[in-house]
VOGU-3710 file (C-alpha; in Angstrom, 3 decimals, decimal comma):
1> xxxxxxxxxx> -9,357/-3,923/14,549  -6,656/-1,378/14,377  -7,302/2,468/13,941  -6,122/4,701/11,468  -3,222/5,691/13,268  0,422/6,458/12,371  3,195/4,382/14,089  6,453/7,030/14,384  9,636/5,496/14,465  12,224/8,053/15,665
11> xxxxxxxxxx> 16,174/8,145/15,597  15,916/6,405/12,086  16,721/7,871/8,807  14,916/8,621/5,715  15,359/8,231/1,905  16,835/10,990/-0,092  18,197/10,901/-3,843  22,054/10,038/-3,827  22,396/11,942/-7,018  22,887/15,528/-5,662
21> xxxxxxxxxx> 23,142/16,988/-9,187  19,561/15,857/-9,649  17,058/18,908/-9,049  13,720/17,113/-8,305  10,495/17,872/-10,086  8,243/19,948/-8,098  4,317/19,444/-8,022  2,299/21,579/-6,027  -0,462/19,439/-4,031  -3,744/21,278/-4,335
31> xxxxxxxxxx> -5,816/22,339/-1,413  -8,888/23,158/-3,282  -9,820/20,788/-6,147  -12,177/20,109/-8,951  -14,178/16,808/-8,200  -15,288/16,249/-11,566  -11,583/16,241/-12,772  -10,660/13,495/-10,535  -13,623/11,339/-11,291  -13,253/11,619/-15,100
41> xxxxxxxxxx> -9,841/10,153/-14,886  -11,275/6,811/-13,218  -12,111/4,534/-16,272  -13,935/1,728/-14,026  -14,622/0,401/-10,570  -15,276/-3,360/-10,171  -15,183/-6,096/-7,667  -13,285/-9,211/-6,579  -15,981/-11,621/-5,423  -14,080/-13,404/-2,711
51> xxxxxxxxxx> -15,701/-16,075/-0,997  -16,085/-15,320/2,682  -16,059/-17,966/5,517  -14,367/-18,475/8,899  -10,970/-18,059/7,378  -11,747/-14,771/5,871  -9,897/-11,931/8,039  -11,993/-9,129/9,843  -9,025/-7,737/11,399  -9,000/-4,560/9,512
61> xxxxxxxxxx> -7,508/-3,008/6,409  -4,135/-2,328/7,719  -3,042/-5,731/8,631  -3,818/-7,066/5,032  -1,560/-8,091/2,325  -2,728/-9,022/-1,127  -0,609/-10,550/-3,945  -1,957/-11,778/-7,260  -0,746/-14,455/-9,761  -2,252/-15,411/-13,374
71> xxxxxxxxxx> -4,228/-18,075/-11,250  -4,477/-17,098/-7,705  -5,117/-14,470/-5,127  -3,013/-14,551/-1,992  -4,333/-12,716/1,055  -2,081/-12,481/4,353  -3,443/-11,406/7,534  -0,511/-9,903/9,487  -2,423/-9,602/12,765  -3,587/-13,374/12,702
81> xxxxxxxxxx> -0,444/-14,532/10,785  -2,854/-16,246/8,585  -2,487/-17,031/4,828  -5,248/-17,627/2,218  -5,482/-18,544/-1,427  -8,283/-17,739/-3,820  -8,971/-18,667/-7,248  -8,372/-15,722/-9,438  -11,482/-15,842/-11,528  -14,020/-17,230/-9,477
91> xxxxxxxxxx> -13,069/-16,035/-6,112  -13,434/-19,343/-4,497  -11,422/-19,773/-1,459  -8,852/-22,664/-2,104  -7,060/-23,150/1,096  -6,098/-21,400/4,336  -3,617/-21,970/7,065  -2,161/-20,267/10,257  1,664/-20,079/9,966  2,530/-18,214/13,184
101> xxxxxxxxxx> 5,180/-20,084/15,212  9,057/-21,090/15,234  8,701/-24,298/13,370  9,470/-25,060/9,498  7,579/-22,823/7,533  6,155/-20,558/10,492  6,808/-16,969/10,863  6,080/-14,381/13,583  5,565/-11,366/11,552  5,693/-10,132/8,044
111> xxxxxxxxxx> 8,115/-7,604/6,178  6,840/-8,022/2,609  5,500/-10,504/0,068  5,983/-11,205/-3,548  5,060/-13,698/-6,142  7,387/-16,178/-8,402  4,962/-17,651/-10,869  2,131/-19,132/-8,727  4,587/-19,510/-5,732  3,968/-17,067/-2,905
121> xxxxxxxxxx> 7,378/-15,745/-1,464  7,024/-14,388/2,357  9,919/-12,287/3,717  9,266/-12,571/7,530  10,646/-10,262/10,510  13,580/-12,517/10,804  14,620/-11,638/7,173  14,134/-15,020/5,811  12,148/-15,488/2,451  9,937/-18,480/2,590
131> xxxxxxxxxx> 7,916/-20,030/-0,285  4,484/-21,280/-0,209  2,140/-23,170/-2,854  -1,515/-22,690/-3,708  -2,353/-25,081/-0,919  -0,511/-22,683/1,610  2,063/-25,391/2,139  5,401/-24,320/2,955  7,927/-25,336/0,151  11,202/-23,911/1,040
141> xxxxxxxxxx> 13,381/-21,155/2,284  14,432/-19,245/-0,716  16,949/-16,806/0,986  18,101/-15,416/4,350  19,340/-12,067/4,741  21,579/-10,359/7,468  19,354/-8,822/9,883  20,164/-4,967/9,881  18,472/-1,790/9,485  14,972/-0,741/10,884
151> xxxxxxxxxx> 13,056/-2,129/7,987  13,931/-4,200/4,995  11,491/-5,107/2,268  12,210/-7,649/-0,696  10,632/-6,916/-4,096  10,736/-9,245/-7,198  10,537/-7,056/-10,522  9,420/-8,534/-13,814  12,749/-8,841/-15,359  13,711/-11,263/-12,684
161> xxxxxxxxxx> 15,835/-8,957/-10,506  15,136/-8,563/-6,652  15,121/-5,069/-5,002  16,119/-4,992/-1,339  14,740/-1,826/0,572  16,573/-0,686/3,647  15,610/1,832/6,106  18,680/2,155/8,373  18,318/2,493/12,098  20,915/4,975/13,214
171> xxxxxxxxxx> 23,229/7,150/11,176  26,149/4,827/12,548  24,724/2,095/10,656  27,197/0,886/7,956  24,345/0,182/5,519  23,508/3,658/3,658  22,099/2,513/0,479  18,270/2,716/0,289  17,781/0,342/-2,879  19,934/-2,459/-3,598
181> xxxxxxxxxx> 19,275/-4,186/-7,059  20,210/-7,952/-7,117  20,302/-10,718/-9,477  18,523/-14,023/-8,919  21,253/-15,210/-6,740  20,771/-11,975/-4,612  24,340/-10,734/-5,721  24,344/-7,111/-5,731  24,185/-5,319/-9,042  23,796/-1,813/-8,203
191> xxxxxxxxxx> 22,835/0,633/-5,130  20,724/3,659/-5,353  19,558/6,673/-3,087  21,779/6,990/-0,001  20,140/7,955/3,607  21,249/11,339/5,176  22,461/11,433/8,821  20,107/14,096/10,052  16,632/12,870/9,134  13,787/11,163/10,929
201> xxxxxxxxxx> 11,650/8,530/9,512  7,963/8,249/9,973  6,301/4,929/9,222  2,568/5,017/8,218  0,179/2,237/9,330  -2,144/2,462/6,609  -0,944/1,907/2,973  2,489/0,749/1,844  5,123/3,368/1,115  6,432/1,482/-1,980
211> xxxxxxxxxx> 5,226/-0,087/-5,326  7,036/-2,106/-7,936  6,141/-2,761/-11,627  7,985/-3,952/-14,277  11,505/-2,646/-13,996  10,374/0,474/-11,785  10,321/1,065/-8,031  8,746/3,866/-6,311  8,890/5,115/-2,627  7,002/7,824/-1,066
221> xxxxxxxxxx> 7,952/9,067/2,612  6,095/11,438/4,598  8,245/14,413/6,438  10,480/14,398/3,254  7,758/14,485/0,867  9,456/13,274/-2,066  8,677/10,635/-4,372  11,747/8,495/-5,276  11,661/6,538/-8,385  14,186/4,070/-9,972
231> xxxxxxxxxx> 13,279/3,516/-13,497  15,590/0,635/-14,844  18,588/2,098/-13,510  17,639/5,811/-13,693  16,987/7,517/-10,414  14,189/10,260/-10,415  12,771/12,477/-7,745  9,631/14,399/-7,388  9,014/16,755/-4,828  5,424/16,975/-3,730
241> xxxxxxxxxx> 4,992/20,549/-2,173  2,746/21,252/0,660  1,763/24,358/2,302  2,799/23,404/5,967  4,959/20,498/5,694  6,131/18,414/8,611  9,941/18,599/8,777  12,475/16,272/10,860  13,530/19,448/12,673  9,742/19,859/14,005
251> xxxxxxxxxx> 9,729/16,180/14,881  13,113/16,233/17,010  11,915/19,701/18,691  8,471/18,091/19,625  10,371/14,910/21,205  13,009/16,876/22,937  10,614/19,696/24,270  7,716/17,519/25,336  8,347/13,868/24,530  4,969/13,966/22,567
261> xxxxxxxxxx> 4,243/13,932/18,954  0,291/14,518/19,185  0,851/18,135/17,331  2,045/16,144/14,249  -1,267/16,043/13,104  -1,218/19,566/12,710  1,208/19,560/9,767  0,998/18,199/6,236  2,304/15,169/4,587  1,226/11,984/6,366
271> xxxxxxxxxx> 1,144/9,353/3,990  -1,396/6,671/3,346  -0,687/4,512/0,377  0,395/4,514/-3,136  -0,699/2,957/-6,522  0,014/3,433/-10,129  -1,289/2,842/-13,676  0,149/3,574/-17,289  -0,305/7,517/-16,561  -1,134/8,146/-13,207
281> xxxxxxxxxx> 0,315/7,726/-9,689  -2,458/7,318/-6,949  -1,761/8,307/-3,326  -3,234/9,349/-0,115  -1,848/12,260/2,220  -2,782/14,582/4,847  -2,889/18,303/4,967  -3,441/19,364/8,608  -6,243/17,486/9,806  -7,936/16,944/6,445
291> xxxxxxxxxx> -7,306/13,733/4,491  -6,842/13,801/0,760  -6,364/11,446/-2,267  -4,454/12,554/-5,552  -3,661/11,710/-8,620  -0,192/12,716/-10,293  -0,458/12,948/-14,157  3,140/11,696/-15,170  2,323/13,213/-18,757  1,566/16,728/-17,548
301> xxxxxxxxxx> 3,479/16,734/-14,128  0,407/17,924/-12,353  -1,959/16,722/-9,510  -5,706/16,424/-9,224  -6,976/15,900/-5,657  -10,154/15,597/-3,612  -10,734/16,304/0,277  -12,425/14,152/2,638  -15,359/16,260/2,807  -18,683/14,798/1,829
311> xxxxxxxxxx> -19,782/15,376/-1,883  -22,134/14,064/-4,482  -19,631/12,292/-6,710  -19,806/8,613/-5,911  -16,867/7,456/-7,585  -14,822/10,303/-5,457  -16,695/8,806/-2,290  -15,831/5,179/-3,083  -12,296/5,853/-3,842  -11,673/7,923/-1,089
321> xxxxxxxxxx> -12,963/5,592/1,705  -10,798/2,525/0,412  -7,318/1,628/1,257  -4,897/1,288/-1,487  -3,569/-2,390/-1,093  -1,451/-3,304/-4,204  -0,901/-2,168/-7,795  -0,041/-4,152/-10,878  0,399/-0,975/-13,415  -2,970/-1,800/-14,736
331> xxxxxxxxxx> -5,482/-1,925/-11,847  -5,245/-0,521/-8,174  -6,553/-3,203/-5,738  -8,078/-1,670/-2,726  -9,964/-2,796/0,250  -13,396/-1,088/1,264  -15,529/-1,632/4,407  -18,824/-3,350/3,588  -20,672/-0,490/5,160  -18,957/2,384/3,229
341> xxxxxxxxxx> -19,466/0,461/-0,093  -23,284/0,015/0,817  -23,807/3,515/1,675  -22,885/4,857/-1,822  -23,937/1,907/-3,857  -27,185/0,861/-2,335  -28,064/4,449/-1,019  -27,783/6,552/-4,253  -29,428/4,417/-7,199  -30,446/7,620/-9,100
351> xxxxxxxxxx> -26,893/8,649/-9,139  -25,337/5,571/-10,339  -23,628/5,776/-13,823  -23,224/2,884/-16,243  -19,909/1,891/-14,540  -21,342/1,779/-10,708  -24,480/0,040/-11,852  -22,073/-2,635/-12,897  -20,409/-2,263/-9,564  -23,602/-2,255/-7,694
361> xxxxxxxxxx> -24,517/-5,725/-9,479  -21,203/-7,158/-8,530  -21,653/-5,770/-4,965  -25,121/-7,402/-4,652  -23,620/-10,694/-6,111  -21,032/-10,678/-3,336  -23,623/-9,993/-0,490  -25,775/-13,032/-1,934  -22,901/-15,538/-2,386  -21,930/-14,830/1,257
371> xxxxxxxxxx> -25,336/-14,174/2,914  -24,981/-16,962/5,243  -21,457/-15,974/6,614  -22,457/-12,283/6,966  -25,822/-13,207/8,717  -23,736/-14,937/11,504  -21,677/-11,686/12,160  -22,152/-9,181/14,905  -23,311/-5,856/13,501  -19,654/-4,270/13,854
381> xxxxxxxxxx> -18,342/-7,273/12,090  -20,735/-7,046/9,200  -20,116/-3,507/8,721  -16,307/-4,041/8,545  -16,366/-7,114/6,211  -13,693/-6,359/3,732  -14,666/-6,015/0,134  -12,016/-5,877/-2,562  -12,125/-3,536/-5,389  -10,588/-3,118/-8,682
391> xxxxx> -9,895/0,455/-9,760  -8,939/1,253/-13,423  -7,334/4,939/-14,155  -7,524/6,132/-17,750  -4,154/6,053/-19,649
//
């Protein structure tokens, strides 16, 4: 299983707002917090009772991608290059297939995923967009892109447009636009957010740095510590202020002087995932060697956070130990280790409120349904067996 570490890509550029006249909103990320305020904004936590068997991945949180349609749940394991499809209502596994290779419908790695109706589209590392049905059967190639830049992600918006997100490799790259909106034929409609020539991009291993809901695209990047938002055709930028931010100059100095980046962990801003509801943005970040999760209230332009120290609030603990996987604007879907969820739901019965008692009942149903499979796992695998949560934030 991958550990929770950061993969650092240097000599690459990072995003900044192309509208230089725009002054970013500034939000101070708190270092000391009121735990009750955070938990009070969580409306519910429930479980997606997926069926576990030999096709269920145990490779870890950071290799998994999830996408939802009205009828199905698609799960992709990027380490095993394995695709699975579950029934949205019952959690029954409908199909699974390893798609690693160079043949038709096969890939060597994933850049991004999105759904078109009940069809799953996978953008592979060769920048092809391949379509699959509920049986994990390859249907066709939707589009092929010219391979350029360090990273490219394809997102499909609810209005039918596509967003191409580019991270350029070097300042000399001709492609300087970070977000390109296209029509259904992938013809460019508009470009947004230029990449500066003097920056360094740090790519986090846990949590995706982007989300797309309706006609809104959001990105958060460490080292720059700005949240970039394209809402319709309007560019917005929010600076998330940290006491001791990691800057491009610090990274470049470290690399030039020692060739080592271990001391980067002494600075603030490492990013670990992004989610959104109608009112809140939900993200993880690092301040020094402490990990935080925070909710940014879009109505009040303020943030509420909790630190990674132990506390008695079970809602805080459950959310803090989960990994944000995907958000649809209503729910945040997150993966949680079986051992972590058991620790809080099974070990603190007296502290469970009505919401968590229901979640506990759903968790026990999950264990009962998958008892035979879990019984056959080694202890370490049993502890890691991933549980999918639905988190609803109040609006």
